[in-house]
Each structure stands twice: as C-alpha cells, then as structure tokens.
C-alpha positions as CSV (number, residue, x, y, z in Angstrom):
1,X,-23.2,20.8,-3.7
2,X,-21.8,23.2,-0.9
3,X,-20.7,20.2,1.2
4,X,-19.0,18.6,-1.8
5,X,-17.2,22.0,-2.5
6,X,-16.2,22.3,1.1
7,X,-14.6,18.8,1.2
8,X,-12.9,19.3,-2.2
9,X,-9.1,19.5,-2.3
10,X,-6.8,20.2,-5.2
11,X,-4.4,17.3,-6.1
12,X,-1.0,17.8,-7.7
13,X,-2.7,16.7,-10.9
14,X,-5.2,19.5,-10.6
15,X,-2.5,22.1,-10.1
16,X,-0.4,20.7,-12.8
17,X,-3.3,20.7,-15.2
18,X,-4.1,24.3,-14.5
19,X,-0.5,25.3,-14.7
20,X,-0.1,23.5,-18.2
21,X,-3.3,25.2,-19.5
22,X,-2.1,28.8,-18.4
23,X,1.3,28.2,-19.9
24,X,-0.2,26.8,-23.1
25,X,-2.3,30.0,-23.5
26,X,0.7,32.3,-22.7
27,X,2.8,30.4,-25.3
28,X,0.0,30.6,-27.9
29,X,0.5,34.2,-28.0
30,X,4.1,33.8,-28.9
31,X,4.1,30.7,-31.0
32,X,1.1,28.4,-31.7
33,X,3.4,25.3,-32.1
34,X,5.0,26.0,-28.7
35,X,1.6,26.0,-27.0
36,X,1.1,22.3,-27.3
37,X,4.3,21.6,-25.4
38,X,3.0,22.1,-21.8
39,X,-0.1,20.2,-22.6
40,X,1.9,17.2,-23.8
41,X,4.1,17.3,-20.7
42,X,1.0,17.2,-18.6
43,X,-0.5,14.3,-20.7
44,X,2.8,12.4,-20.2
45,X,2.6,13.0,-16.4
46,X,-0.9,11.5,-16.4
47,X,0.3,8.4,-18.2
48,X,3.4,7.8,-16.0
49,X,2.2,8.9,-12.6
50,X,0.1,5.9,-11.9
51,X,3.0,3.6,-12.1
52,X,5.2,5.5,-9.7
53,X,3.8,4.3,-6.3
54,X,5.7,7.1,-4.2
55,X,4.4,9.9,-6.4
56,X,1.2,11.7,-4.9
57,X,0.0,13.0,-8.2
58,X,-3.7,12.1,-8.3
59,X,-4.2,11.7,-4.5
60,X,-2.3,11.9,-1.3
61,X,-0.1,8.7,-0.9
62,X,1.5,7.6,2.3
63,X,4.9,6.0,1.1
64,X,7.1,6.4,4.0
65,X,6.9,7.2,7.8
66,X,7.3,10.4,9.7
67,X,8.6,9.2,13.0
68,X,12.0,10.9,12.4
69,X,13.8,7.9,13.9
70,X,16.0,5.0,12.7
71,X,12.9,2.9,12.3
72,X,10.9,1.1,9.6
73,X,7.6,-0.9,9.1
74,X,7.1,-4.0,7.4
75,X,4.1,-4.9,5.3
76,X,2.8,-8.1,3.5
77,X,0.6,-8.1,0.4
78,X,-1.8,-10.4,-1.4
79,X,-2.5,-12.9,1.5
80,X,-3.7,-14.6,3.5
81,X,-2.3,-18.0,2.2
82,X,-2.9,-21.3,4.0
83,X,0.7,-22.3,3.4
84,X,2.8,-19.2,3.8
85,X,0.8,-17.1,6.5
86,X,1.1,-19.6,9.5
87,X,4.9,-20.0,8.9
88,X,5.3,-16.3,8.6
89,X,3.3,-15.5,11.9
90,X,5.5,-18.0,13.7
91,X,8.7,-16.1,12.3
92,X,7.4,-12.7,13.2
93,X,6.5,-13.9,16.7
94,X,10.0,-15.2,17.3
95,X,11.3,-11.9,16.3
96,X,8.6,-10.0,18.2
97,X,7.7,-8.0,15.3
98,X,4.3,-6.4,14.3
99,X,3.5,-6.2,10.7
100,X,0.6,-5.1,8.5
101,X,-1.1,-7.6,6.3
102,X,-2.7,-6.0,3.2
103,X,-5.2,-8.7,2.3
104,X,-7.6,-9.5,-0.5
105,X,-11.2,-10.0,0.1
106,X,-11.2,-13.1,-2.0
107,X,-8.6,-14.8,0.0
108,X,-10.0,-13.7,3.3
109,X,-13.4,-15.4,2.3
110,X,-11.6,-18.6,1.5
111,X,-9.5,-18.6,4.7
112,X,-11.2,-16.7,7.4
113,X,-9.4,-18.5,10.0
114,X,-6.1,-17.0,9.0
115,X,-7.4,-13.4,9.5
116,X,-8.3,-14.4,13.1
117,X,-4.8,-15.7,13.4
118,X,-3.1,-12.5,12.1
119,X,-5.3,-10.5,14.5
120,X,-4.6,-12.8,17.6
121,X,-0.9,-12.3,17.0
122,X,-1.5,-8.5,17.3
123,X,-0.8,-7.6,13.6
124,X,-2.8,-5.0,11.6
125,X,-5.0,-5.5,8.5
126,X,-5.2,-3.4,5.5
127,X,-7.4,-3.5,2.4
128,X,-5.8,-4.6,-0.8
129,X,-8.9,-4.9,-3.0
130,X,-11.1,-7.8,-3.5
131,X,-9.6,-9.8,-6.5
132,X,-6.1,-8.2,-6.9
133,X,-6.9,-7.2,-10.5
134,X,-3.7,-5.6,-11.7
135,X,-5.8,-3.6,-14.3
136,X,-8.4,-2.4,-11.7
137,X,-7.3,1.2,-12.1
138,X,-8.4,1.1,-15.9
139,X,-11.8,0.0,-15.1
140,X,-14.9,2.1,-14.0
141,X,-15.4,3.9,-10.8
142,X,-18.2,1.6,-9.9
143,X,-16.0,-1.4,-10.4
144,X,-13.1,0.2,-8.3
145,X,-15.6,1.2,-5.4
146,X,-16.9,-2.4,-5.5
147,X,-13.4,-3.8,-5.1
148,X,-12.7,-2.0,-2.1
149,X,-16.0,-1.6,-0.4
150,X,-16.7,-5.5,-0.7
151,X,-13.4,-6.1,1.1
152,X,-14.2,-3.6,3.9
153,X,-17.6,-5.5,4.2
154,X,-15.9,-8.9,4.6
155,X,-13.4,-7.5,7.2
156,X,-16.1,-5.9,9.3
157,X,-17.2,-9.5,10.1
158,X,-14.0,-10.0,11.9
159,X,-14.7,-6.8,14.1
160,X,-12.3,-4.6,12.3
161,X,-12.5,-1.7,9.6
162,X,-9.3,-0.9,7.8
163,X,-8.5,2.8,7.1
164,X,-5.3,1.9,4.9
165,X,-5.7,0.9,1.3
166,X,-3.0,-0.4,-0.7
167,X,-3.8,-0.6,-4.6
168,X,-2.6,-3.9,-6.5
169,X,0.9,-3.1,-7.6
170,X,0.7,0.4,-6.1
171,X,-1.0,1.8,-9.2
172,X,-3.3,4.7,-8.8
173,X,-5.7,6.8,-10.8
174,X,-7.7,10.0,-10.6
175,X,-10.8,8.0,-9.4
176,X,-9.1,6.3,-6.4
177,X,-9.1,9.5,-4.2
178,X,-12.9,10.0,-4.5
179,X,-13.5,6.3,-3.6
180,X,-11.2,6.4,-0.6
181,X,-12.6,9.6,0.7
182,X,-16.1,8.2,0.5
183,X,-15.1,5.2,2.6
184,X,-12.9,7.2,5.1
185,X,-9.8,5.5,3.9
186,X,-6.3,6.6,2.6
187,X,-3.7,5.2,0.3
188,X,-0.6,3.5,1.7
189,X,2.0,2.5,-0.8
190,X,5.7,1.9,0.1
191,X,9.3,3.2,-0.2
192,X,11.3,0.0,-0.1
193,X,10.6,-3.1,-2.1
194,X,12.5,-5.6,-4.2
195,X,10.9,-6.3,-7.5
196,X,10.2,-9.9,-6.9
197,X,6.9,-10.5,-9.0
198,X,5.0,-11.7,-6.1
199,X,7.6,-14.0,-4.7
200,X,8.5,-15.3,-8.2
201,X,11.9,-13.8,-8.2
202,X,13.1,-14.3,-4.6
203,X,16.9,-15.0,-5.2
204,X,18.9,-12.5,-2.7
205,X,15.6,-10.9,-1.7
206,X,17.1,-9.9,1.6
207,X,20.3,-8.3,0.2
208,X,18.1,-6.3,-2.3
209,X,15.8,-5.1,0.5
210,X,18.6,-4.3,3.0
211,X,20.5,-2.5,0.4
212,X,17.6,0.0,-0.1
213,X,17.0,0.5,3.7
214,X,16.5,4.0,5.0
215,X,14.9,5.5,8.2
216,X,11.0,5.7,8.0
217,X,10.9,3.3,5.1
218,X,7.7,1.1,4.5
219,X,8.8,-2.2,3.4
220,X,6.6,-4.2,1.0
221,X,6.9,-7.9,0.8
222,X,4.4,-10.6,-0.2
223,X,2.5,-13.3,1.8
224,X,2.4,-16.0,-1.0
225,X,3.5,-19.5,-1.3
226,X,6.2,-20.3,-3.8
227,X,6.1,-22.8,-6.6
228,X,7.5,-25.6,-4.4
229,X,8.5,-26.4,-0.9
230,X,12.1,-25.8,-1.6
231,X,11.5,-22.3,-2.8
232,X,9.2,-21.6,0.1
233,X,11.8,-22.6,2.5
234,X,14.3,-20.3,0.8
235,X,11.8,-17.4,0.8
236,X,11.1,-18.0,4.6
237,X,14.9,-17.9,5.2
238,X,15.1,-14.6,3.2
239,X,12.5,-13.1,5.4
240,X,14.3,-14.2,8.5
241,X,17.5,-12.5,7.1
242,X,15.5,-9.3,6.4
243,X,14.2,-9.2,10.0
244,X,17.7,-10.0,11.6
245,X,19.4,-7.6,9.1
246,X,17.2,-4.6,9.9
247,X,18.3,-4.9,13.6
248,X,21.8,-5.6,12.9
249,X,21.9,-2.4,11.1
250,X,20.5,-0.5,14.1
251,X,17.1,-0.1,12.9
252,X,13.9,-0.7,15.0
253,X,10.7,-2.3,13.4
254,X,7.7,-0.2,14.3
255,X,4.0,-1.1,13.7
256,X,2.9,0.8,10.4
257,X,0.6,3.0,12.5
258,X,3.4,4.1,14.9
259,X,5.6,4.9,12.0
260,X,3.1,7.0,9.8
261,X,1.3,8.4,12.7
262,X,-2.2,7.3,11.6
263,X,-4.4,4.5,12.7
264,X,-4.3,1.5,10.2
265,X,-7.7,0.0,11.3
266,X,-10.5,0.3,13.8
267,X,-11.5,-2.5,16.0
268,X,-15.1,-3.3,17.1
269,X,-14.2,-2.3,20.6
270,X,-13.4,1.1,19.2
271,X,-9.5,1.0,19.5
272,X,-7.5,2.0,16.5
273,X,-4.4,0.6,15.3
274,X,-2.3,2.8,17.7
275,X,-3.8,1.1,20.7
276,X,-3.9,-2.6,18.9
277,X,-0.3,-2.3,17.8
C-alpha cells in the first residue's frame, strides 16, 4: 500500500472533483439549490473530457511536441494494411521521412511481414489496442488492460516494446492511466488531424491538414485502404501533398520521439526510439 501511495499522482479530474466538492459545501451554507451547480459542472466535464483528445483531464496526454522548433511529427493509425502500408512506406522513403505507426494487435497478427517492413524502413511502432474497439473506454478495466497488453505481447515477438499508446479515436477514461502506468507506457494523441473517418472522407485531405499546421504539432493520419483503387490513388496523392506541403511551408518533419523528447519504443538491443529514429 505504501508503494502504491508513493506512486500515486493527482490528475486534473481529481483536483476538479475535490474543488467542486469544496465549492458545493460552501454554496450549501448559502443556498441549498446552488450547491448542485459545481457538482453538475464536474459531471459535465467527466462526460465531455474523454472526447477531447488534447485535454489531459483523466491522465497526462502527449498531444504536441516540445522541440520549440518549426517542426512536426507524422503518425499513422489503424494499420498495418497489406494494400496501403507498402505504398505508404515507399512514399515516405522518397521523402526521407520517418513516421510512427500506431498499429492494432489484430492486424499485426494477420500481417506480421508488414511490421518487419515498417521497422526495416526505420519507422517507430506504437500500440493502438488489439481490436480497435471504439467503445473500449466504456468497458471494464480488465478488458482495457487485455486490449493493450495483448498487443504489447505480439509486438515483443518482433523485438520491440512500445512505450506510446494511442487509444482508438483518441478517447480516454479514468481507468486508462492506471493501465498505462502498470505497463510503463504513456498516452499519445494528436494536435492536428482532419476528421476523415478512417480514410472515408478524404476529399481535400491535404488542404485540411496543412491549414491547421503549427509548430510542434503531432499529425494523425490513417494507414487504411479505401473502398477502391481510384480512391486509394487519390489518398496516396493527398499524403504526398501533405509531405511536400509541410516542407514548402518551412517545417521540418521530425520522428515523434525527437519532437516530444521521449522514447516511443524499446528495441531488443536496448536502443530506444531516440537511437532508432
């Protein structure tokens, strides 16, 4: 118990809850009806906060870099995909760009050769849960832990242990912090994305991303095949326009670990993502 207390840290949710409770007591002395206002505000925060990927309410969230330079990092979610990943890797190589792929355990199990390709190209790997259940944060702590830990176990077979976890859709909950701390991981979300529904709404994707671009932004994209070859070609061209547009605007593209100043993964040799990137 002493060790648990020593490792405990207050989140913004803890402080907001305590503050609302104290405010409710003080207001109760003035007007009973007013006392419910701070509690209602806290409840509203708890409902809304999970859907705000940049808000570190329940746990610390890395949503942007700390390089202080005109630089960004690029991340890809939901892969690997046997159709999109090889083409994406070739494109990234042409632009000499290192990205971080937040992969799902289920797809890694189905396409292990793609993880080797990603690593051989010098990119980093992050954990994006096993099944990419968009409702995972509404389920039990045991289920949440299993989703994260099973993907860690699968990736260790490739000689890597990710530190970075990105929850599906960026949604968090109060239980996630405990799970990540137990596994020695941290939460990485994003600060720049176009709401494209997992490559379903890709029209003008590059314009929407580049319009939002700021220094130290973490860009979130998807490594998923579209509905047909024509849409896929369009998507790949949009990714190229993003890569070229970033540099035309004077931004550098850093590996995620360099942008945030933290290792993204550990390799079997003992190197972390600082060395690998």
